[in-house]
N, C-alpha and C positions, 0 to 999 in steps of 0.2 A: 576107261571113263573115270575121271577123278571124282571121288566121293566128296560130299559137302563136309565142312568143318565139323569136328567131333561134337562141338557144342550144339550144332544144329541136329545132329543125329540123336543126341541124348534128349534134347527138348522134343524132337519129333516123335520119339518113342512115347514120351509122356502125353503128347497130344493125341496119339492113337488110343492110348488107354482112356483118356477123357472122352474121346468119341465113342468108345465102347460102353460107356456107363449105362445107356438105355437098355442094354442086354440084361442087366442085373436089376432093373427097376420094375419089371412086370409090364404087361400089355393092358391097355384100357380099351378104348374104342378107336377105330381107324382114324376118324377125323381129328379127334383130340390128340392122338398119338403123333400124327403128322405135324400138327401145330406145335407140339412140344419139341419134337425133333428139329423142326425148322428153327425154333428159338435157340436150341443148343448149337445148331450149325452156325447161326449168326454170331454167337458168342465165340466159338472156336475160330471163325474167320477173323474176328477182331483180334484175337490172340495172335494169329498168324501175321496179321498186319503189323502188330507191335514187334514181333520177333524178327520180322524180315523187312526192315525199313529200306527205302530206295537209296537214300543218300545218308552220309557221305560215302562215296564210292571207295576211297582209299582208307578203309577201316578194317579192323580185325575184331570179330570174324568178318570175312568178306560179304558183300551184298549178295543176296540169294535171288531176289525178284527183280525183274525189269520194271521200269516205270509203268508200262502198259499193263503188266500183270498185277502190279500193286493196285492200280486204279480199278481194274476189273474185279479184283477180290473185294475191294471196298464196296463197289456197287452190288456185288453178290451178297455181302453181309447185310447191306441195307435192305435189299429185296427179300432176303430170308426173314429178317426181323419184321418187315411189313406183312408178309404172308403169315407169320406166326400170330400177329395180332388179329388179322382179318379172319383166319381160320378158327381161332379161339372164339371170336364173336359169332361166327356162323355155326360152330358146333354147339355152343351153349350161350343163349341170349342173356343169361344172368351175368355173364362176364362184363357186360356194359356197366354194371354197378361198381366194378373195380377200375373204371376209367374216370372215376369221380374223386374229388378231394377227400372223401371219406374212406378211400381205399387204404389198405395197409401200406406201410412205408416201402416195403420191398417192391410192390407193384408200381408205386410212384417212381421208384428208382429205375425200374425197367422203362417206364415211359420217358423219363429224363434221359436215359441212355440212348433211346431211339432218337430223341431230339438232338443230342450231341453228335450222334453218328450222321444224321442228316446234315447238320451244319458242317461237319468235316468233309462230307462228300461234295456239297455244293460249293464251299469255299476252296476246294482243291481244283475246281475247274480253272483253266488257264485265265479266262477273262476275269473271274472273281479274284483269283490270286494276285494278278497284276494290279487290280484296283485297290485291294486291301493292304498289301504289303509291298514296300519298296525294295526289300532285299529277300533273297531266298532264305537266308539264315533266320530272319524274323518269322517268316512263314513256317519254317521247320520247327522252331522252338514252340510256337503257338500250337502247331499241329500235334506235336508230341504231348504237350500238356493236356490238350483236349482229348487226345487218344487215351492217355492214362486215366483221365476222369471218366470217360465212357467205360473203360474196362473195370474200374472200381465199382461203378454203378451196376454194370452187368453182373459182376461177381456177387454183389449184394442181392440182386434179383434172383439169380440162379440158385444160390446157396439157401436163401431164406425160403424160396418156393419149395425146395427139397424134392422136386420130382425125380431128379437123377442124382442128387447129392445127399440123400437121406443117410444119416449115420456119420460117425466121426471119420471113418476111413475114407469114404467117398468125398467128404468135404476136404479132407487133407489132400487127396489126389488133385482135386480141382484147383485148390489154392496153390499147390506146388507148381502145377502147369502154368497157371496165370502168372505167378511170381517169376517163373523161369522165362516166360515170354517177355515180361517187363525188363528183366535183367539183361536180356539180349540187346536192349537199347543202349546199354553202357558199352560203347564201342571205342576202342583205342585207335589213334592214328597209327598207320603202319610204320610211319617214320618216328614214332614216339621213342623207340629204342635209342635213337641218336640224341635224345634229350634227357639224360639220366637225372639231372638236377632240376628239371622243369617242374613247375607246380602241377599237382595232380589234375586240376581242371584243364590245363593246357595239353595234357596227354590224351584227353578225350577228343573225339572227332567232331565236336559240335561248335568249335570256335569259341567266341566270347560268350555264348549261351551255355557252355558246358556245365557251369556251376548251377544254373537254373534247371537244366535238364536233370542233373544228378539229384537235386533237391526234390523235384517232382516225382522222380522214380522212387526215392527213399520214402516219401510220404505215401505213395501208392502201396508200397510194400507193407508199411505199417497198417494201412487200412485193410489190406488183404489178410494179413495175419490175424487181425481182430475178428474176422469172419469165421475162423476155425471153431471158436468156442460156441457151444450150443446156445448160450444166453444171447448171442448176437441175433440168432434166428427169432427168439422171443421178442426182442426189442424191435426188429424190423417187421414183425407181424402186427404191430400196433398201428392204428390209423393215425394219420396226420390230424384230421378233424373228426371228432367223435360223431358217430351217426345218431340222429335223434331217435329213429326207430330201427331196430335190428332187422335183418332179413329173416323172414319166416323160415323155420326149419321144417324139414320133411323127414323126421327121424322115426324109424320103425323100431320100437322097443322089442317087438316080437322076433326080429332078426338078430337081436343082440343078447339073447337069453344066456348064451354061454359066457358072457362077460359079467363079472361081479359088479353089482350096482354101485358099490362103493368106489370103484375105479373112477367114475365120473362124479357121483354124488358123495364125495368124500366127507363132507361135513355132517352127514347123517350118522356117522360112526360115534360122534360124541354128543348127539342130541341137539346140536345147534341149527340143523338145516331144516327150518320150517318155512323158508321162502325160496323163490327162484334163484338159481345160480347167478343170473345176470345182475341182480340187485346187489349182491355181495361183491362181485368182482368189479363193479363200477362204483363202489362206495368210496374208494380212495382210502380205505382203512390201512393202517400201518402193516398189518399182516398179509395184505394182498400184494404179492410181488409181481404178478402177471395180470394184465388186463383181460377182459372177457374175450375179445377177438383173438388175441394171441393164444389164450388158454384153450379155447374151443378148437381152433385150427390145429393146435399141437395134439390135442387128444385124438381128433379124428384122423388127421393125416399120418401121424406117427403109427397109429394102430393099423391103418390100412396099408401103409407102405412097408412097415416092418412087423408083420403079424407074428404072433407066437405060433410055434409048430402045431399046437393043439387047436388052432383056429383056421382050418384049411379053407373055409368059405370066404375069408377076407381077400381083398385084392386092392390094387391101386385105385385111387379116386379118379373118376373121369369127369372133370369139370365141376363147376359150382353147383349145378342143378342136382348133383348126386345127393347133396345134403340140404340145399335150399330150394324153395318153391317160390313162385311169384306171389305177390301180395293178393292178387285177384283170386287165387285158388283157395 
């Protein structure tokens, strides 16, 4: 049995490592964990769709998936993403607050990615494809551009959420696998070796759209690399529209006695902290580098997902209701 191209083998090994990230992230509750794993599965399926395109058939590396398998994998990715959303809502009703315009940017990115994925699946149907595009080459170029957009949005959602990508090393692994999948789209024509003096774009297997495809892939690579820095997570945790009233917290100080108060109430150290934290972090002062939503989420999530060894009682957060309560309570 002939083994796949070595590029597929190397990228497949990275995909397996990315799929194993939940092992190192700790267990929450069954319903929430299933929802989160389904979200990761949908993202990995999208990566596989990028890395294993159907056409052009005469390309290097050679095509790995048949058209039927490619379409089936696309519907699996869409179904897993839909179940991820539905199970999250069922496991924690507070999640509905993060389907609103006031939700953090990374959650809006996830919603937008689902919309793009749905558009890709629907427009790939034979009837829709023939109605919207006169040539397969035009459809292919549009499909690749939208696929790269969906992947960039998914990467922003997964990395900023930090459920399985907490810490620099895990972010780097995920970005490397995503970038590797995108790079697999840069496929040469098998006959390109007979054209030593041909333009670089002509050597790619996408015909007259090769330059466009290469540009989209390069832009996606730049966007993915920007997500490695921790400051990207801070920016993506900010809301698009500022919430008038913040969600009420259900924070038990008695369970956090082992944590130094100044870790959170840092401005009490110099005697300036005589008001609530939210007033300062929403003041727009020049010394405030991070907004209140991003700051609080980083405090809570980073501590629970990457606890110090001396804090054995900590564990990963299971849904929004872990920290928030409904306004009626």
